[in-house]
PDB file of N, CA, C, O and CB in Angstrom:
ATOM      1  N   MET A   1     -45.824  23.681-178.484  1.00  0.00           N
ATOM      2  CA  MET A   1     -45.059  23.481-177.364  1.00  0.00           C
ATOM      3  C   MET A   1     -44.622  21.924-177.468  1.00  0.00           C
ATOM      4  O   MET A   1     -45.395  21.034-177.821  1.00  0.00           O
ATOM      5  CB  MET A   1     -45.889  23.877-176.029  1.00  0.00           C
ATOM      6  N   TRP A   2     -43.427  21.752-177.150  1.00  0.00           N
ATOM      7  CA  TRP A   2     -43.014  20.270-177.183  1.00  0.00           C
ATOM      8  C   TRP A   2     -42.869  19.814-175.747  1.00  0.00           C
ATOM      9  O   TRP A   2     -42.424  20.643-174.953  1.00  0.00           O
ATOM     10  CB  TRP A   2     -41.609  20.024-177.992  1.00  0.00           C
ATOM     11  N   ALA A   3     -43.224  18.458-175.255  1.00  0.00           N
ATOM     12  CA  ALA A   3     -43.177  18.036-173.875  1.00  0.00           C
ATOM     13  C   ALA A   3     -41.948  17.932-173.710  1.00  0.00           C
ATOM     14  O   ALA A   3     -41.109  17.512-174.507  1.00  0.00           O
ATOM     15  CB  ALA A   3     -43.858  16.869-173.481  1.00  0.00           C
ATOM     16  N   PRO A   4     -41.783  18.405-172.418  1.00  0.00           N
ATOM     17  CA  PRO A   4     -40.444  18.295-171.741  1.00  0.00           C
ATOM     18  C   PRO A   4     -39.877  17.054-171.792  1.00  0.00           C
ATOM     19  O   PRO A   4     -40.665  16.109-171.834  1.00  0.00           O
ATOM     20  CB  PRO A   4     -40.482  18.640-170.396  1.00  0.00           C
ATOM     21  N   LEU A   5     -38.359  16.751-171.801  1.00  0.00           N
ATOM     22  CA  LEU A   5     -37.896  15.377-171.856  1.00  0.00           C
ATOM     23  C   LEU A   5     -37.221  15.050-170.393  1.00  0.00           C
ATOM     24  O   LEU A   5     -37.062  15.973-169.595  1.00  0.00           O
ATOM     25  CB  LEU A   5     -36.816  15.190-173.129  1.00  0.00           C
ATOM     26  N   ASP A   6     -36.844  13.753-170.078  1.00  0.00           N
ATOM     27  CA  ASP A   6     -36.384  13.776-168.923  1.00  0.00           C
ATOM     28  C   ASP A   6     -34.824  13.925-169.231  1.00  0.00           C
ATOM     29  O   ASP A   6     -34.290  13.492-170.253  1.00  0.00           O
ATOM     30  CB  ASP A   6     -36.863  12.576-168.120  1.00  0.00           C
ATOM     31  N   ASP A   7     -34.229  14.540-168.289  1.00  0.00           N
ATOM     32  CA  ASP A   7     -33.045  15.308-168.493  1.00  0.00           C
ATOM     33  C   ASP A   7     -31.811  14.023-168.708  1.00  0.00           C
ATOM     34  O   ASP A   7     -30.886  14.230-169.493  1.00  0.00           O
ATOM     35  CB  ASP A   7     -32.790  16.437-167.052  1.00  0.00           C
ATOM     36  N   ALA A   8     -31.889  12.914-168.062  1.00  0.00           N
ATOM     37  CA  ALA A   8     -31.246  11.987-168.309  1.00  0.00           C
ATOM     38  C   ALA A   8     -31.294  11.441-169.667  1.00  0.00           C
ATOM     39  O   ALA A   8     -30.245  11.103-170.215  1.00  0.00           O
ATOM     40  CB  ALA A   8     -31.509  11.240-167.484  1.00  0.00           C
ATOM     41  N   LEU A   9     -32.379  11.330-170.231  1.00  0.00           N
ATOM     42  CA  LEU A   9     -32.332  10.772-171.632  1.00  0.00           C
ATOM     43  C   LEU A   9     -31.773  11.854-172.637  1.00  0.00           C
ATOM     44  O   LEU A   9     -31.146  11.379-173.584  1.00  0.00           O
ATOM     45  CB  LEU A   9     -33.819  10.299-172.097  1.00  0.00           C
ATOM     46  N   VAL A  10     -31.873  12.986-172.601  1.00  0.00           N
ATOM     47  CA  VAL A  10     -31.259  14.009-173.015  1.00  0.00           C
ATOM     48  C   VAL A  10     -29.670  13.959-173.330  1.00  0.00           C
ATOM     49  O   VAL A  10     -29.039  14.103-174.377  1.00  0.00           O
ATOM     50  CB  VAL A  10     -31.569  14.887-172.115  1.00  0.00           C
ATOM     51  N   GLN A  11     -29.302  13.709-172.056  1.00  0.00           N
ATOM     52  CA  GLN A  11     -27.927  13.416-171.842  1.00  0.00           C
ATOM     53  C   GLN A  11     -27.245  12.289-172.613  1.00  0.00           C
ATOM     54  O   GLN A  11     -26.184  12.349-173.235  1.00  0.00           O
ATOM     55  CB  GLN A  11     -27.788  13.156-170.517  1.00  0.00           C
ATOM     56  N   LYS A  12     -28.073  11.238-172.447  1.00  0.00           N
ATOM     57  CA  LYS A  12     -27.721  10.054-173.285  1.00  0.00           C
ATOM     58  C   LYS A  12     -27.796  10.349-174.545  1.00  0.00           C
ATOM     59  O   LYS A  12     -26.761  10.186-175.190  1.00  0.00           O
ATOM     60  CB  LYS A  12     -28.495   8.927-173.088  1.00  0.00           C
ATOM     61  N   HIS A  13     -28.742  10.747-175.103  1.00  0.00           N
ATOM     62  CA  HIS A  13     -28.708  10.972-176.625  1.00  0.00           C
ATOM     63  C   HIS A  13     -27.430  12.123-177.198  1.00  0.00           C
ATOM     64  O   HIS A  13     -26.917  12.143-178.317  1.00  0.00           O
ATOM     65  CB  HIS A  13     -30.326  11.599-177.036  1.00  0.00           C
ATOM     66  N   LEU A  14     -27.162  12.975-176.095  1.00  0.00           N
ATOM     67  CA  LEU A  14     -26.026  13.793-176.667  1.00  0.00           C
ATOM     68  C   LEU A  14     -24.747  13.205-176.524  1.00  0.00           C
ATOM     69  O   LEU A  14     -23.757  13.418-177.224  1.00  0.00           O
ATOM     70  CB  LEU A  14     -25.945  15.096-176.070  1.00  0.00           C
ATOM     71  N   THR A  15     -24.889  12.245-175.296  1.00  0.00           N
ATOM     72  CA  THR A  15     -23.510  11.506-175.107  1.00  0.00           C
ATOM     73  C   THR A  15     -23.166  10.544-176.593  1.00  0.00           C
ATOM     74  O   THR A  15     -22.089  10.309-177.141  1.00  0.00           O
ATOM     75  CB  THR A  15     -23.660  10.375-173.572  1.00  0.00           C
ATOM     76  N   LYS A  16     -24.457  10.162-176.918  1.00  0.00           N
ATOM     77  CA  LYS A  16     -24.183   9.020-178.186  1.00  0.00           C
ATOM     78  C   LYS A  16     -23.749   9.625-179.285  1.00  0.00           C
ATOM     79  O   LYS A  16     -22.944   9.098-180.051  1.00  0.00           O
ATOM     80  CB  LYS A  16     -25.441   8.190-178.697  1.00  0.00           C
ATOM     81  N   LEU A  17     -24.343  11.002-179.481  1.00  0.00           N
ATOM     82  CA  LEU A  17     -24.090  11.940-180.544  1.00  0.00           C
ATOM     83  C   LEU A  17     -22.460  12.252-180.744  1.00  0.00           C
ATOM     84  O   LEU A  17     -21.741  12.101-181.732  1.00  0.00           O
ATOM     85  CB  LEU A  17     -24.911  13.284-180.195  1.00  0.00           C
ATOM     86  N   ARG A  18     -22.167  12.761-179.366  1.00  0.00           N
ATOM     87  CA  ARG A  18     -20.667  13.097-179.310  1.00  0.00           C
ATOM     88  C   ARG A  18     -19.734  11.779-179.560  1.00  0.00           C
ATOM     89  O   ARG A  18     -18.689  11.856-180.207  1.00  0.00           O
ATOM     90  CB  ARG A  18     -20.313  13.752-177.806  1.00  0.00           C
ATOM     91  N   HIS A  19     -20.201  10.588-178.999  1.00  0.00           N
ATOM     92  CA  HIS A  19     -19.294   9.348-179.310  1.00  0.00           C
ATOM     93  C   HIS A  19     -19.335   9.192-180.903  1.00  0.00           C
ATOM     94  O   HIS A  19     -18.323   9.077-181.594  1.00  0.00           O
ATOM     95  CB  HIS A  19     -19.881   7.878-178.515  1.00  0.00           C
ATOM     96  N   TRP A  20     -20.251   9.201-181.242  1.00  0.00           N
ATOM     97  CA  TRP A  20     -20.476   8.763-182.915  1.00  0.00           C
ATOM     98  C   TRP A  20     -19.432   9.877-183.542  1.00  0.00           C
ATOM     99  O   TRP A  20     -18.621   9.560-184.412  1.00  0.00           O
ATOM    100  CB  TRP A  20     -22.414   9.011-183.647  1.00  0.00           C
ATOM    101  N   GLN A  21     -19.523  11.044-183.079  1.00  0.00           N
ATOM    102  CA  GLN A  21     -18.828  12.327-183.747  1.00  0.00           C
ATOM    103  C   GLN A  21     -17.673  11.941-183.846  1.00  0.00           C
ATOM    104  O   GLN A  21     -17.034  11.888-184.897  1.00  0.00           O
ATOM    105  CB  GLN A  21     -18.833  13.672-183.053  1.00  0.00           C
ATOM    106  N   GLN A  22     -17.174  11.540-182.424  1.00  0.00           N
ATOM    107  CA  GLN A  22     -15.802  11.073-182.254  1.00  0.00           C
ATOM    108  C   GLN A  22     -15.046  10.103-183.022  1.00  0.00           C
ATOM    109  O   GLN A  22     -13.863  10.151-183.362  1.00  0.00           O
ATOM    110  CB  GLN A  22     -15.736  10.643-181.173  1.00  0.00           C
ATOM    111  N   VAL A  23     -16.026   9.113-183.263  1.00  0.00           N
ATOM    112  CA  VAL A  23     -15.806   7.915-184.126  1.00  0.00           C
ATOM    113  C   VAL A  23     -15.143   8.303-185.529  1.00  0.00           C
ATOM    114  O   VAL A  23     -14.051   8.001-186.011  1.00  0.00           O
ATOM    115  CB  VAL A  23     -17.213   7.179-184.369  1.00  0.00           C
ATOM    116  N   LEU A  24     -16.414   9.240-186.108  1.00  0.00           N
ATOM    117  CA  LEU A  24     -16.441   9.499-187.420  1.00  0.00           C
ATOM    118  C   LEU A  24     -15.089  10.385-187.643  1.00  0.00           C
ATOM    119  O   LEU A  24     -14.486  10.259-188.708  1.00  0.00           O
ATOM    120  CB  LEU A  24     -17.831  10.204-187.826  1.00  0.00           C
ATOM    121  N   GLU A  25     -14.743  11.037-186.916  1.00  0.00           N
ATOM    122  CA  GLU A  25     -13.503  12.142-186.733  1.00  0.00           C
ATOM    123  C   GLU A  25     -12.472  11.484-186.698  1.00  0.00           C
ATOM    124  O   GLU A  25     -11.455  12.017-187.141  1.00  0.00           O
ATOM    125  CB  GLU A  25     -13.448  13.042-185.508  1.00  0.00           C
ATOM    126  N   ASP A  26     -12.394   9.968-186.103  1.00  0.00           N
ATOM    127  CA  ASP A  26     -11.127   9.383-185.898  1.00  0.00           C
ATOM    128  C   ASP A  26     -10.952   8.688-187.104  1.00  0.00           C
ATOM    129  O   ASP A  26      -9.794   8.599-187.511  1.00  0.00           O
ATOM    130  CB  ASP A  26     -10.997   8.514-184.677  1.00  0.00           C
ATOM    131  N   ILE A  27     -12.098   8.036-187.947  1.00  0.00           N
ATOM    132  CA  ILE A  27     -11.970   7.559-189.052  1.00  0.00           C
ATOM    133  C   ILE A  27     -11.397   8.547-190.273  1.00  0.00           C
ATOM    134  O   ILE A  27     -10.710   8.121-191.201  1.00  0.00           O
ATOM    135  CB  ILE A  27     -13.183   7.032-189.253  1.00  0.00           C
ATOM    136  N   ASN A  28     -11.760   9.799-190.126  1.00  0.00           N
ATOM    137  CA  ASN A  28     -11.552  10.694-190.947  1.00  0.00           C
ATOM    138  C   ASN A  28      -9.885  11.013-190.859  1.00  0.00           C
ATOM    139  O   ASN A  28      -9.135  11.166-191.823  1.00  0.00           O
ATOM    140  CB  ASN A  28     -12.533  11.839-190.631  1.00  0.00           C
ATOM    141  N   VAL A  29      -9.585  11.058-189.654  1.00  0.00           N
ATOM    142  CA  VAL A  29      -7.885  11.174-189.418  1.00  0.00           C
ATOM    143  C   VAL A  29      -7.312  10.038-189.730  1.00  0.00           C
ATOM    144  O   VAL A  29      -6.146  10.224-190.077  1.00  0.00           O
ATOM    145  CB  VAL A  29      -7.364  11.465-187.951  1.00  0.00           C
ATOM    146  N   GLN A  30      -7.687   8.770-189.758  1.00  0.00           N
ATOM    147  CA  GLN A  30      -7.038   7.625-190.112  1.00  0.00           C
ATOM    148  C   GLN A  30      -6.779   7.274-191.536  1.00  0.00           C
ATOM    149  O   GLN A  30      -5.781   6.670-191.929  1.00  0.00           O
ATOM    150  CB  GLN A  30      -7.688   6.679-189.584  1.00  0.00           C
ATOM    151  N   HIS A  31      -7.987   7.802-192.447  1.00  0.00           N
ATOM    152  CA  HIS A  31      -8.134   7.411-193.597  1.00  0.00           C
ATOM    153  C   HIS A  31      -7.730   8.755-194.662  1.00  0.00           C
ATOM    154  O   HIS A  31      -7.383   8.619-195.835  1.00  0.00           O
ATOM    155  CB  HIS A  31      -9.578   6.824-193.652  1.00  0.00           C
ATOM    156  N   LYS A  32      -7.885  10.155-193.876  1.00  0.00           N
ATOM    157  CA  LYS A  32      -7.356  11.399-194.598  1.00  0.00           C
ATOM    158  C   LYS A  32      -8.529  11.570-195.692  1.00  0.00           C
ATOM    159  O   LYS A  32      -8.605  12.662-196.255  1.00  0.00           O
ATOM    160  CB  LYS A  32      -5.702  11.182-195.319  1.00  0.00           C
ATOM    161  N   LYS A  33      -9.458  10.544-196.028  1.00  0.00           N
ATOM    162  CA  LYS A  33     -10.508  10.790-196.959  1.00  0.00           C
ATOM    163  C   LYS A  33     -11.698  10.846-196.586  1.00  0.00           C
ATOM    164  O   LYS A  33     -12.123   9.698-196.454  1.00  0.00           O
ATOM    165  CB  LYS A  33     -10.546  10.027-197.826  1.00  0.00           C
ATOM    166  N   PRO A  34     -12.595  11.745-196.302  1.00  0.00           N
ATOM    167  CA  PRO A  34     -13.980  11.432-195.624  1.00  0.00           C
ATOM    168  C   PRO A  34     -14.918  10.728-196.772  1.00  0.00           C
ATOM    169  O   PRO A  34     -16.073  10.480-196.423  1.00  0.00           O
ATOM    170  CB  PRO A  34     -14.746  12.932-195.014  1.00  0.00           C
ATOM    171  N   ALA A  35     -14.560  10.411-198.006  1.00  0.00           N
ATOM    172  CA  ALA A  35     -15.205   9.311-198.791  1.00  0.00           C
ATOM    173  C   ALA A  35     -15.079   8.005-198.382  1.00  0.00           C
ATOM    174  O   ALA A  35     -15.813   7.101-198.781  1.00  0.00           O
ATOM    175  CB  ALA A  35     -14.781   9.297-200.029  1.00  0.00           C
ATOM    176  N   GLU A  36     -14.010   7.848-197.459  1.00  0.00           N
ATOM    177  CA  GLU A  36     -13.838   6.316-197.148  1.00  0.00           C
ATOM    178  C   GLU A  36     -14.532   6.202-195.609  1.00  0.00           C
ATOM    179  O   GLU A  36     -14.277   5.282-194.831  1.00  0.00           O
ATOM    180  CB  GLU A  36     -12.012   5.787-197.173  1.00  0.00           C
ATOM    181  N   VAL A  37     -15.427   7.277-195.334  1.00  0.00           N
ATOM    182  CA  VAL A  37     -16.500   6.825-193.817  1.00  0.00           C
ATOM    183  C   VAL A  37     -17.224   5.880-194.486  1.00  0.00           C
ATOM    184  O   VAL A  37     -17.408   5.876-195.703  1.00  0.00           O
ATOM    185  CB  VAL A  37     -17.730   8.138-192.992  1.00  0.00           C
ATOM    186  N   PRO A  38     -17.699   4.955-193.583  1.00  0.00           N
ATOM    187  CA  PRO A  38     -18.601   4.091-194.000  1.00  0.00           C
ATOM    188  C   PRO A  38     -19.991   4.755-194.111  1.00  0.00           C
ATOM    189  O   PRO A  38     -20.418   5.467-193.202  1.00  0.00           O
ATOM    190  CB  PRO A  38     -18.580   2.962-193.127  1.00  0.00           C
ATOM    191  N   GLN A  39     -20.654   4.524-195.182  1.00  0.00           N
ATOM    192  CA  GLN A  39     -22.129   5.119-195.370  1.00  0.00           C
ATOM    193  C   GLN A  39     -22.837   4.733-194.208  1.00  0.00           C
ATOM    194  O   GLN A  39     -23.473   5.626-193.646  1.00  0.00           O
ATOM    195  CB  GLN A  39     -22.944   4.588-196.681  1.00  0.00           C
ATOM    196  N   GLY A  40     -22.869   3.392-193.641  1.00  0.00           N
ATOM    197  CA  GLY A  40     -23.541   3.042-192.580  1.00  0.00           C
ATOM    198  C   GLY A  40     -23.710   3.836-191.423  1.00  0.00           C
ATOM    199  O   GLY A  40     -24.787   4.183-190.938  1.00  0.00           O
ATOM    200  N   SER A  41     -22.436   4.134-190.963  1.00  0.00           N
ATOM    201  CA  SER A  41     -22.023   5.039-189.868  1.00  0.00           C
ATOM    202  C   SER A  41     -22.870   6.136-190.106  1.00  0.00           C
ATOM    203  O   SER A  41     -23.748   6.457-189.305  1.00  0.00           O
ATOM    204  CB  SER A  41     -20.505   5.444-189.827  1.00  0.00           C
ATOM    205  N   LEU A  42     -22.607   6.866-191.406  1.00  0.00           N
ATOM    206  CA  LEU A  42     -23.286   8.273-191.299  1.00  0.00           C
ATOM    207  C   LEU A  42     -24.637   8.332-191.475  1.00  0.00           C
ATOM    208  O   LEU A  42     -25.240   9.368-191.194  1.00  0.00           O
ATOM    209  CB  LEU A  42     -22.793   9.193-192.226  1.00  0.00           C
ATOM    210  N   ALA A  43     -25.404   7.020-192.055  1.00  0.00           N
ATOM    211  CA  ALA A  43     -26.972   7.100-192.112  1.00  0.00           C
ATOM    212  C   ALA A  43     -27.384   6.829-190.634  1.00  0.00           C
ATOM    213  O   ALA A  43     -28.451   7.269-190.207  1.00  0.00           O
ATOM    214  CB  ALA A  43     -27.701   5.928-193.211  1.00  0.00           C
ATOM    215  N   TYR A  44     -26.474   6.051-189.799  1.00  0.00           N
ATOM    216  CA  TYR A  44     -26.945   5.908-188.449  1.00  0.00           C
ATOM    217  C   TYR A  44     -26.917   7.009-187.556  1.00  0.00           C
ATOM    218  O   TYR A  44     -27.613   7.055-186.543  1.00  0.00           O
ATOM    219  CB  TYR A  44     -26.287   4.964-187.865  1.00  0.00           C
ATOM    220  N   LEU A  45     -26.065   7.966-187.936  1.00  0.00           N
ATOM    221  CA  LEU A  45     -25.953   9.283-187.103  1.00  0.00           C
ATOM    222  C   LEU A  45     -27.119  10.059-187.553  1.00  0.00           C
ATOM    223  O   LEU A  45     -27.864  10.525-186.691  1.00  0.00           O
ATOM    224  CB  LEU A  45     -24.537  10.147-187.333  1.00  0.00           C
ATOM    225  N   GLU A  46     -27.360  10.251-188.779  1.00  0.00           N
ATOM    226  CA  GLU A  46     -28.480  10.887-189.279  1.00  0.00           C
ATOM    227  C   GLU A  46     -29.900  10.409-188.683  1.00  0.00           C
ATOM    228  O   GLU A  46     -30.799  11.181-188.348  1.00  0.00           O
ATOM    229  CB  GLU A  46     -28.431  10.704-190.724  1.00  0.00           C
ATOM    230  N   GLN A  47     -29.951   8.880-188.603  1.00  0.00           N
ATOM    231  CA  GLN A  47     -31.006   8.481-188.063  1.00  0.00           C
ATOM    232  C   GLN A  47     -31.142   8.953-186.520  1.00  0.00           C
ATOM    233  O   GLN A  47     -32.234   9.346-186.111  1.00  0.00           O
ATOM    234  CB  GLN A  47     -31.025   7.094-188.269  1.00  0.00           C
ATOM    235  N   ILE A  48     -30.287   8.918-185.882  1.00  0.00           N
ATOM    236  CA  ILE A  48     -30.379   9.371-184.433  1.00  0.00           C
ATOM    237  C   ILE A  48     -30.509  10.692-184.398  1.00  0.00           C
ATOM    238  O   ILE A  48     -31.018  11.123-183.363  1.00  0.00           O
ATOM    239  CB  ILE A  48     -29.256   9.021-183.593  1.00  0.00           C
ATOM    240  N   SER A  49     -30.150  11.619-185.363  1.00  0.00           N
ATOM    241  CA  SER A  49     -30.479  12.992-185.243  1.00  0.00           C
ATOM    242  C   SER A  49     -31.526  13.373-185.540  1.00  0.00           C
ATOM    243  O   SER A  49     -32.082  14.357-185.052  1.00  0.00           O
ATOM    244  CB  SER A  49     -29.836  13.697-185.779  1.00  0.00           C
ATOM    245  N   ALA A  50     -32.015  12.558-186.498  1.00  0.00           N
ATOM    246  CA  ALA A  50     -33.526  12.703-186.838  1.00  0.00           C
ATOM    247  C   ALA A  50     -34.702  12.449-185.830  1.00  0.00           C
ATOM    248  O   ALA A  50     -35.835  12.916-185.942  1.00  0.00           O
ATOM    249  CB  ALA A  50     -33.785  11.803-187.901  1.00  0.00           C
ATOM    250  N   ASN A  51     -34.216  11.576-184.761  1.00  0.00           N
ATOM    251  CA  ASN A  51     -35.045  11.156-183.816  1.00  0.00           C
ATOM    252  C   ASN A  51     -34.991  12.038-182.440  1.00  0.00           C
ATOM    253  O   ASN A  51     -35.650  11.746-181.442  1.00  0.00           O
ATOM    254  CB  ASN A  51     -34.723   9.744-183.610  1.00  0.00           C
ATOM    255  N   ILE A  52     -34.105  13.165-182.531  1.00  0.00           N
ATOM    256  CA  ILE A  52     -33.993  14.019-181.319  1.00  0.00           C
ATOM    257  C   ILE A  52     -34.897  15.233-181.789  1.00  0.00           C
ATOM    258  O   ILE A  52     -34.898  15.745-182.908  1.00  0.00           O
ATOM    259  CB  ILE A  52     -32.348  14.457-180.907  1.00  0.00           C
ATOM    260  N   PRO A  53     -35.656  15.579-180.706  1.00  0.00           N
ATOM    261  CA  PRO A  53     -36.640  16.717-180.969  1.00  0.00           C
ATOM    262  C   PRO A  53     -35.975  18.006-181.527  1.00  0.00           C
ATOM    263  O   PRO A  53     -34.887  18.217-180.991  1.00  0.00           O
ATOM    264  CB  PRO A  53     -37.386  17.089-179.635  1.00  0.00           C
ATOM    265  N   GLU A  54     -36.273  18.768-182.300  1.00  0.00           N
ATOM    266  CA  GLU A  54     -35.591  20.120-182.712  1.00  0.00           C
ATOM    267  C   GLU A  54     -35.106  20.823-181.562  1.00  0.00           C
ATOM    268  O   GLU A  54     -33.912  21.108-181.661  1.00  0.00           O
ATOM    269  CB  GLU A  54     -36.541  21.080-183.464  1.00  0.00           C
ATOM    270  N   PRO A  55     -35.653  21.185-180.521  1.00  0.00           N
ATOM    271  CA  PRO A  55     -35.349  22.153-179.567  1.00  0.00           C
ATOM    272  C   PRO A  55     -33.871  21.600-178.818  1.00  0.00           C
ATOM    273  O   PRO A  55     -33.197  22.388-178.156  1.00  0.00           O
ATOM    274  CB  PRO A  55     -36.704  22.313-178.499  1.00  0.00           C
ATOM    275  N   LEU A  56     -33.460  20.162-179.006  1.00  0.00           N
ATOM    276  CA  LEU A  56     -32.312  19.372-178.422  1.00  0.00           C
ATOM    277  C   LEU A  56     -31.260  19.722-179.542  1.00  0.00           C
ATOM    278  O   LEU A  56     -30.123  19.872-179.095  1.00  0.00           O
ATOM    279  CB  LEU A  56     -32.625  17.628-178.204  1.00  0.00           C
ATOM    280  N   LYS A  57     -31.364  19.843-180.564  1.00  0.00           N
ATOM    281  CA  LYS A  57     -30.318  19.749-181.504  1.00  0.00           C
ATOM    282  C   LYS A  57     -29.351  20.743-181.356  1.00  0.00           C
ATOM    283  O   LYS A  57     -29.732  21.893-181.135  1.00  0.00           O
ATOM    284  CB  LYS A  57     -30.782  19.778-182.777  1.00  0.00           C
ATOM    285  N   GLN A  58     -28.049  20.465-181.450  1.00  0.00           N
ATOM    286  CA  GLN A  58     -27.065  21.798-181.446  1.00  0.00           C
ATOM    287  C   GLN A  58     -27.083  22.350-182.659  1.00  0.00           C
ATOM    288  O   GLN A  58     -27.172  21.662-183.676  1.00  0.00           O
ATOM    289  CB  GLN A  58     -25.551  21.561-181.119  1.00  0.00           C
ATOM    290  N   THR A  59     -27.004  23.602-182.670  1.00  0.00           N
ATOM    291  CA  THR A  59     -27.016  24.359-183.976  1.00  0.00           C
ATOM    292  C   THR A  59     -25.430  25.044-184.101  1.00  0.00           C
ATOM    293  O   THR A  59     -25.129  25.731-185.078  1.00  0.00           O
ATOM    294  CB  THR A  59     -28.347  25.628-183.945  1.00  0.00           C
TER     295      THR A  59
END
């Protein structure tokens, strides 16, 4: 079993993820080439995702 997390903390993480998802989508729309998305942003997104406990990850 995983320890229950503070709801506010969960919401904060989800809000952050949605924000970065929107940022990446905006970049994709502007450039029309996914390859031009800064690798740093993608790595940052993956890092955030990795730090979120499994039950919270949206499938």
